[in-house]
C-alpha positions in Angstrom: 0.0 0.0 0.0 2.9 2.3 0.8 4.2 2.3 -2.8 0.8 3.7 -3.9 1.8 7.0 -2.4 5.6 6.9 -3.1 5.4 5.7 -6.8 6.6 8.4 -9.2 3.8 9.4 -11.5 4.3 10.9 -14.9 2.1 13.6 -16.5 1.8 16.2 -19.3 0.8 19.7 -18.2 -1.2 22.3 -20.2 2.0 23.5 -22.0 2.9 19.9 -22.9 5.8 19.9 -20.5 6.6 16.8 -18.6 5.7 16.7 -14.9 6.4 14.0 -12.4 5.7 13.6 -8.7 4.5 11.0 -6.1 1.4 11.4 -4.0 3.3 11.8 -0.8 5.3 14.7 -2.2 2.2 16.2 -3.7 0.4 16.2 -0.3 3.4 17.8 1.4 3.6 20.5 -1.3 -0.2 21.2 -0.8 0.3 21.7 2.9 3.2 24.1 2.4 2.7 27.8 3.5 3.4 29.1 0.0 0.9 26.8 -1.6 -1.8 27.7 0.9 -1.2 31.4 0.2 -1.5 30.7 -3.5 -4.7 28.7 -3.1 -6.2 31.4 -0.8 -5.5 34.1 -3.3 -7.1 32.0 -6.1 -10.2 31.4 -4.1 -10.3 35.1 -3.1 -10.2 36.0 -6.8 -13.1 33.7 -7.6 -15.1 35.1 -4.7 -14.4 38.7 -5.6 -15.3 38.4 -9.3 -18.3 36.1 -8.8 -18.0 34.5 -12.3 -21.2 32.4 -11.9 -23.3 35.4 -10.8 -24.7 33.6 -7.7 -24.1 36.4 -5.1 -27.5 38.1 -5.7 -29.4 34.9 -5.0 -27.6 33.3 -2.0 -26.8 34.5 1.5 -23.3 36.1 2.0 -22.2 33.4 4.4 -23.0 30.7 1.9 -21.2 32.6 -0.8 -18.1 32.8 1.4 -18.2 29.1 2.1 -19.0 28.1 -1.5 -15.5 28.5 -3.0 -13.4 26.8 -0.4 -16.0 24.0 -0.2 -15.9 23.6 -4.0 -12.1 23.5 -3.9 -12.0 20.8 -1.2 -14.6 18.8 -3.2 -12.5 19.2 -6.4 -9.3 18.2 -4.5 -10.9 15.1 -3.1 -12.0 13.9 -6.6 -8.5 14.9 -8.0 -6.8 12.8 -5.3 -9.0 9.8 -6.0 -8.0 10.0 -9.7 -4.3 10.3 -8.7 -4.6 7.2 -6.6 -6.2 5.3 -9.4 -3.5 6.5 -11.8 -0.8 5.4 -9.3 -2.4 1.9 -9.1 -2.4 1.8 -12.9 1.2 2.9 -13.1 2.3 -0.1 -11.1 1.2 -2.3 -14.1 2.3 0.2 -16.8 5.3 2.1 -15.4 5.7 4.3 -18.5 2.2 5.5 -18.4 1.9 9.3 -18.7 -1.4 11.1 -18.3 -2.4 14.7 -19.3 -3.1 16.8 -16.2 -5.8 18.9 -18.0 -7.9 15.7 -18.5 -7.7 14.8 -14.8 -8.6 18.4 -13.9 -11.6 18.4 -16.3 -12.9 15.1 -14.9 -12.5 16.4 -11.3 -14.2 19.7 -12.2 -17.3 18.2 -13.7 -18.8 16.8 -10.5 -17.6 19.8 -8.6 -19.5 22.2 -10.8 -22.6 20.0 -10.8 -22.6 19.8 -7.0 -22.1 23.6 -6.7 -25.1 24.2 -9.1 -27.3 21.9 -7.1 -26.3 23.6 -3.8 -26.9 27.1 -5.1 -30.3 26.1 -6.6 -31.3 24.5 -3.3 -30.1 27.4 -1.0 -31.8 30.0 -3.3 -35.1 28.0 -3.3 -34.8 27.8 -7.1 -34.5 31.6 -7.5 -31.1 31.2 -9.2 -32.2 30.7 -12.8 -28.8 30.6 -14.6 -27.1 27.3 -15.1 -23.6 26.9 -14.0 -22.8 23.8 -16.1 -22.8 25.8 -19.4 -20.0 27.8 -17.9 -17.9 24.7 -17.7 -15.5 25.8 -20.4 -14.7 29.1 -18.5 -14.1 27.3 -15.2 -12.0 24.7 -16.9 -9.7 27.2 -18.6 -9.5 29.3 -15.4 -8.6 26.3 -13.3 -6.1 25.0 -15.8 -4.4 28.4 -16.0 -4.0 28.5 -12.2 -2.9 24.8 -12.1 -0.3 25.5 -14.7 1.1 28.3 -12.6 1.1 25.9 -9.6 2.9 23.0 -11.4 5.4 25.2 -13.2 6.3 27.8 -10.6 5.0 26.9 -7.2 5.5 23.2 -6.9 9.2 23.0 -8.2 10.4 25.7 -5.7 8.5 24.2 -2.8 9.9 20.7 -3.6 13.4 22.2 -3.5 12.7 23.8 -0.1 11.2 20.6 1.3 14.3 18.7 0.1 16.6 21.1 1.8 14.6 20.7 5.0 14.7 16.9 4.7 18.5 17.0 4.2 18.9 19.2 7.4 17.9 16.5 9.9 16.5 17.6 13.3 14.7 16.3 16.3 12.1 17.9 18.6 13.1 17.7 22.3 11.0 19.5 24.9 9.2 21.5 22.2 12.5 22.7 20.8 13.8 21.9 17.3 17.4 20.8 17.5 19.8 20.2 14.6 21.2 16.7 14.5 24.3 17.8 12.6 25.9 19.2 15.8 24.8 16.4 18.1 27.4 14.0 19.6 25.4 11.9 22.0 22.3 11.7 24.2 22.2 10.2 27.7 19.1 9.4 29.7 19.3 10.1 33.4 16.1 9.4 35.4 13.4 11.7 33.9 15.7 13.9 31.9 18.0 13.6 28.9 21.4 15.2 28.5 22.3 16.2 25.0 25.9 16.9 24.1 26.7 19.0 21.0 30.0 20.1 19.6 29.6 23.6 21.2 27.0 23.2 24.0 25.2 20.9 26.4 21.5 20.8 27.0 19.2 19.1 29.5 15.5 18.5 28.9 12.7 16.6 30.5 12.0 14.0 27.9 12.3 10.3 27.1 15.2 8.9 25.2 12.8 6.6 23.3 10.9 9.6 22.0 14.1 11.1 20.6 15.3 7.9 19.0 12.0 7.4 17.4 12.6 10.6 15.4 15.9 9.4 14.0 16.9 7.2 11.1 19.3 4.3 11.2 21.9 6.4 9.4 21.6 9.2 12.0 23.0 7.2 14.8 22.7 4.1 17.0 21.4 3.2 20.5 24.1 1.0 22.0 22.5 1.0 25.4 19.0 1.7 26.8 20.4 4.9 28.3 22.4 6.2 25.4 22.1 7.3 21.8 25.2 8.1 19.7 25.2 10.2 16.6 27.0 8.9 13.5 30.6 10.2 13.5 33.8 9.0 11.8 35.5 9.6 15.2 33.7 6.8 16.9 36.1 4.2 18.1 35.0 0.8 19.4 37.1 -0.5 22.3 37.1 -3.2 24.9 37.2 -2.2 28.6 36.8 -4.7 31.5 35.8 -7.4 29.0 32.9 -5.3 27.6 32.6 -3.3 24.4 32.4 0.5 24.7 32.3 3.3 22.1 34.8 6.1 22.6 33.5 9.4 21.1 35.3 12.5 19.8 34.8 14.2 23.2 36.4 11.2 24.9 33.1 10.0 26.3 32.9 6.3 26.9 29.5 4.9 26.0 28.7 1.3 27.2 27.4 -1.2 24.7 24.8 -3.6 26.1 25.8 -7.3 25.7 22.5 -7.9 23.8 23.3 -5.1 21.3 27.0 -5.9 20.5 26.3 -7.5 17.2 23.8 -4.8 16.1 26.3 -2.1 17.0 29.1 -3.8 15.2 27.0 -4.1 12.1 26.0 -0.5 12.3 29.6 0.6 12.7 30.6 -1.5 9.7 27.9 0.0 7.6 27.8 3.6 8.7 31.2 4.5 10.2 34.4 4.3 8.2 36.5 2.9 11.0 33.8 0.5 12.1 35.2 -2.6 13.8 
């Protein structure tokens, strides 16, 4: 099921340019602040211009809610189509779909639902039909989507990639950069974090911190310790037990039950693994 959301999907946009993304990336881009501002401005433009001429027939509160509701409906249908396309792409990996077609299919039930809602709320007073305006709405939406896919999405994806590369953890509500972290030690109800240039103490659980890390970020050699990946880590024997000596000369014990796992991790992720 996971590959449904991580599979790279291939499309053509309105300008016949190639576009590709996976559903997970698409969802992350949609939640980004820049995208939300863009969507808000688009909806505000539709509300201000009232292209369907409904404002004189419906209450103001309904008119205000109409556009964001229509967008959410459109987006829901659009996502269902993307999921169906992702499923089809598993069987035909080179399949490429035109985004305008997907947009048009998503727009049709949206416009129909809006027309039914306006007719109902106005008690039939709204005599114009919205469906004949489908071409206008299609072209307007496609123009805005083209701006999104060509100018908004690429920049947001680059920004998200930079954020992903800069690994961090949340400790006590504070965002901490992993790049400067050497080790974390749990002492009773607190954790002590040692960085290259500072030390911090916070009321937190080591397990919650470790859960935010990846295997390549570091290793937990002992229930009370987490060690960040560092080429300066040196495995040693002391008193018949394995320890890890870190760049700040800290000696971190390795639990007997974790010796093999730690050695495997060192071999894979640290150049001088032993």
